[in-house]
Every structure is written in C-alpha cells, then in structure tokens.
N, CA, C and O of each residue as an XYZ file, in Angstrom:
300
protein
N       0.636     -1.105      0.013
C       0.123      0.093     -0.019
C       0.827      1.206     -0.015
O       1.800      1.158      0.737
N       0.668      2.241     -0.620
C       0.908      3.416     -0.746
C       0.304      4.600     -0.700
O      -0.717      4.681     -1.384
N       0.634      5.569     -0.083
C      -0.164      6.595     -0.366
C       0.664      8.148     -0.472
O       1.887      8.171     -0.331
N      -0.123      9.432     -0.732
C       1.070     10.725     -0.905
C      -0.102     11.699     -0.579
O      -1.170     11.880     -1.163
N       0.525     12.372      0.735
C       0.027     13.692      0.742
C       0.773     14.996      0.532
O       1.997     15.096      0.618
N      -0.248     16.206      0.188
C       0.802     16.977     -0.427
C       0.177     17.953      0.803
O      -0.933     18.009      1.333
N       1.398     18.670      0.989
C       1.365     19.783      1.954
C       1.395     20.858      1.383
O       2.339     20.999      0.605
N       0.249     22.217      1.546
C       0.831     23.545      0.661
C       0.484     24.179      2.091
O      -0.225     23.698      2.975
N       1.266     25.543      2.068
C       0.871     26.840      3.065
C       1.483     27.872      1.797
O       2.133     27.815      0.753
N       0.735     28.898      2.749
C       0.926     30.480      2.276
C       0.774     31.247      3.055
O      -0.270     31.414      3.684
N       2.296     32.183      3.227
C       2.321     33.257      4.280
C       2.096     34.449      3.734
O       2.042     34.544      2.507
N       1.923     35.598      4.588
C       2.172     36.862      4.326
C       2.543     37.483      5.360
O       2.183     37.032      6.447
N       3.224     38.483      5.317
C       3.753     39.300      7.071
C       3.325     41.097      6.327
O       3.864     41.723      5.414
N       2.482     41.342      6.970
C       1.521     42.746      7.050
C       3.208     43.974      6.775
O       2.945     44.982      6.119
N       4.153     43.893      7.070
C       5.031     44.707      6.701
C       5.512     44.713      5.377
O       5.910     45.738      4.824
N       5.487     43.499      4.804
C       6.174     43.063      3.562
C       5.882     42.798      2.339
O       5.630     41.596      2.253
N       5.792     43.325      1.348
C       5.353     42.835     -0.086
C       6.207     41.364     -0.233
O       5.576     40.338     -0.485
N       7.460     41.340     -0.084
C       8.255     40.108     -0.186
C       8.723     39.624      1.178
O       9.355     40.348      1.948
N       8.453     38.621      1.387
C       9.096     38.295      2.911
C      10.436     37.731      2.710
O      10.807     36.952      1.831
N      11.436     38.525      4.165
C      12.969     38.111      3.806
C      13.102     36.842      4.170
O      12.213     36.197      4.726
N      14.341     36.373      3.845
C      14.743     35.196      3.481
C      14.964     34.740      5.379
O      14.686     33.588      5.712
N      15.411     35.645      6.339
C      15.306     35.696      7.276
C      13.944     35.003      8.087
O      14.018     34.139      8.962
N      12.877     35.533      7.629
C      11.536     35.332      8.255
C      10.859     34.153      7.581
O       9.893     33.571      8.074
N      11.447     33.826      6.379
C      10.849     32.760      5.596
C      11.183     31.328      6.056
O      10.386     30.392      5.990
N      12.903     31.222      6.701
C      13.063     30.317      7.174
C      12.807     29.746      8.531
O      13.143     28.573      8.695
N      12.237     30.424      9.581
C      11.520     30.647     10.587
C      10.096     30.239     10.054
O       9.813     29.079     10.355
N       9.365     30.745      9.510
C       7.748     30.640      8.844
C       7.895     29.032      8.177
O       6.983     28.243      8.425
N       8.738     28.703      7.565
C       8.831     27.165      7.059
C       8.453     25.926      8.130
O       7.625     25.015      8.117
N       9.559     26.400      9.119
C       9.291     25.659     10.405
C       8.158     25.619     10.773
O       7.503     24.600     10.992
N       7.719     27.041     10.905
C       6.538     27.157     12.190
C       5.059     26.478     11.274
O       4.041     26.005     11.778
N       5.301     26.595     10.209
C       4.074     26.232      9.005
C       3.819     24.642      9.319
O       2.721     24.147      9.575
N       5.213     23.873      9.234
C       5.428     22.371      9.147
C       5.044     21.899     10.399
O       4.493     20.802     10.310
N       5.133     22.326     11.528
C       5.312     22.177     13.260
C       3.519     22.154     13.145
O       2.823     21.140     13.157
N       3.040     23.599     13.034
C       1.499     23.294     13.432
C       0.610     23.065     12.664
O      -0.565     23.239     12.987
N       1.115     22.454     11.024
C       0.227     21.399     10.195
C       0.386     20.349     10.602
O      -0.635     19.663     10.635
N       1.446     19.817     11.012
C       1.317     18.329     11.442
C       0.817     17.848     12.683
O       0.319     16.733     12.841
N       1.014     19.032     13.873
C       0.249     18.783     14.788
C      -1.634     19.110     14.516
O      -2.449     18.723     15.354
N      -2.050     19.834     13.275
C      -3.341     19.712     13.513
C      -3.750     18.774     12.657
O      -4.907     18.405     12.861
N      -3.165     18.238     11.724
C      -3.357     16.962     11.078
C      -3.234     15.751     11.610
O      -3.736     14.769     11.064
N      -2.507     15.674     12.811
C      -2.905     14.800     13.841
C      -4.179     14.650     14.719
O      -4.686     13.739     15.373
N      -4.417     15.714     14.493
C      -5.579     16.144     15.246
C      -6.949     16.017     14.332
O      -8.039     16.187     14.877
N      -6.857     15.708     12.903
C      -7.801     15.312     12.004
C      -8.067     16.235     11.371
O      -8.563     15.788     10.337
N      -8.045     17.693     11.320
C      -7.934     18.856     10.410
C      -7.007     18.576      9.358
O      -5.883     18.096      9.500
N      -7.735     19.018      7.957
C      -7.075     19.113      6.886
C      -6.656     20.492      6.183
O      -6.113     20.698      5.098
N      -7.083     21.329      7.146
C      -6.573     22.763      6.475
C      -6.798     23.777      7.605
O      -7.530     23.605      8.579
N      -5.958     25.005      7.288
C      -6.420     25.533      8.591
C      -5.811     27.116      8.464
O      -5.340     27.537      7.407
N      -5.889     27.865      9.612
C      -5.202     29.207      9.597
C      -3.770     29.168     10.053
O      -3.318     28.312     10.813
N      -3.214     29.987      9.620
C      -1.645     30.025     10.248
C      -1.406     31.397     10.897
O      -2.208     32.268     10.561
N      -0.482     31.730     11.734
C      -0.440     32.949     12.563
C       0.579     32.865     13.350
O       0.721     31.979     14.192
N       1.526     33.971     13.088
C       2.813     33.798     14.229
C       3.403     35.375     14.589
O       3.136     36.247     13.762
N       3.933     35.630     15.398
C       4.870     37.205     15.380
C       6.283     36.160     15.808
O       6.606     35.192     16.497
N       6.702     36.970     15.024
C       8.369     36.394     14.591
C       9.189     37.884     15.178
O       9.059     39.034     14.759
N      10.078     37.345     16.318
C      10.590     38.645     17.117
C      12.342     38.507     16.629
O      13.203     37.962     17.320
N      12.504     38.965     15.664
C      13.515     39.059     14.874
C      14.222     40.506     14.257
O      13.575     41.346     13.632
N      15.538     40.599     14.536
C      16.123     41.823     13.632
C      15.696     41.560     11.849
O      15.528     40.406     11.456
N      15.589     42.445     11.128
C      16.114     42.132     10.027
C      16.503     43.439      9.495
O      15.897     44.478      9.755
N      17.691     43.341      8.628
C      18.678     44.498      8.247
C      17.714     45.778      7.719
O      16.838     45.583      6.876
N      17.902     46.766      8.153
C      17.196     47.904      7.538
C      15.721     48.599      8.241
O      15.281     49.738      8.083
N      15.235     47.614      8.951
C      13.788     47.413      9.212
C      13.945     47.780     10.787
O      14.971     47.384     11.341
N      12.909     48.574     11.608
C      12.981     48.630     12.786
C      12.055     47.303     13.025
O      11.179     47.027     12.205
N      12.271     46.537     14.119
C      11.301     45.519     14.418
C      10.164     46.234     15.725
O      10.347     46.770     16.818
N       8.895     45.863     14.841
C       7.746     46.200     15.882
C       7.931     45.549     17.432
O       8.622     44.559     17.673
N       7.336     46.146     18.204
C       7.210     45.746     19.806
C       6.778     44.309     20.018
O       7.281     43.542     20.838
N       5.898     44.066     19.277
C       4.894     42.748     19.325
C       6.291     41.798     18.201
O       6.526     40.611     18.424
N       6.674     42.196     17.628
C       7.011     41.198     16.262
C       6.909     41.452     15.323
O       6.534     42.617     15.192
N       7.116     40.720     14.097
C       6.592     40.871     12.854
C       5.386     39.681     12.883
O       5.415     38.580     13.433
N       4.212     40.378     12.007
C       2.933     39.550     12.488
C       2.891     39.105     10.618
O       2.881     39.768      9.581
N       2.875     37.682     10.945
C       2.970     37.108      9.524
C       1.844     35.947      9.692
O       1.882     35.235     10.695
N       0.608     35.721      8.470
C      -0.614     34.964      8.743
C      -0.638     34.513      7.316
O      -0.169     35.062      6.319
N      -1.461     33.097      7.478
C      -1.565     32.458      6.308
C      -2.518     31.543      6.225
O      -3.554     31.813      6.831
N      -2.458     30.257      5.491
C      -3.659     29.444      5.624
C      -2.624     27.989      4.827
O      -1.628     28.182      4.130
N      -3.080     26.898      5.103
C      -2.584     25.501      4.929
C      -3.463     24.553      4.708
O      -4.483     24.765      5.364
N      -3.523     23.479      3.992
C      -4.153     22.362      3.583
C      -3.353     21.439      3.242
O      -2.240     21.773      2.833
N      -3.661     20.227      3.309
C      -3.096     18.912      3.094
C      -4.198     17.881      2.045
O      -5.333     17.508      2.343
N      -3.777     17.723      1.342
C      -4.488     16.678      0.342
C      -3.612     15.524     -0.308
O      -4.131     14.713     -1.076
C-alpha cells in the first residue's frame, strides 16, 4: 500500500511585500510544525499566525514582532 499527501501553505507578513529570507526560514518551520500538529488532530486545512521577533537589516522590529498570517491544507 502506498499513499501520498501534499502539504501546501501560504504566508504573508503585513510589513513586507516580499517576505525576507530571515523570516522565510522561521515561517517554513512554524508552518510544518503547526500543520503536522493539526493533521494529527484530524484537520486537513486551517489558518496560520505567528509573531516573529527577529531583527531584519534596515527595518525597525515592531514591539510585538513581525505579524505573519496564512493558510494551509493537506490533500
């Protein structure tokens, strides 16, 4: 028996048109962790939301961190 699952996710950060690499790496891991957690609970789609508190060259980090949100699904 074989099976295939496709995990898709999408992020946007309100302060950026294009997500900087520093955030991209963190968001990739955060999405995978959240998706697997929720998939084990029986969900196949849902929202993503993270506040990431890191410094990004040339930008002033908001007090609460960079707000990023998105969506995921597994098929």
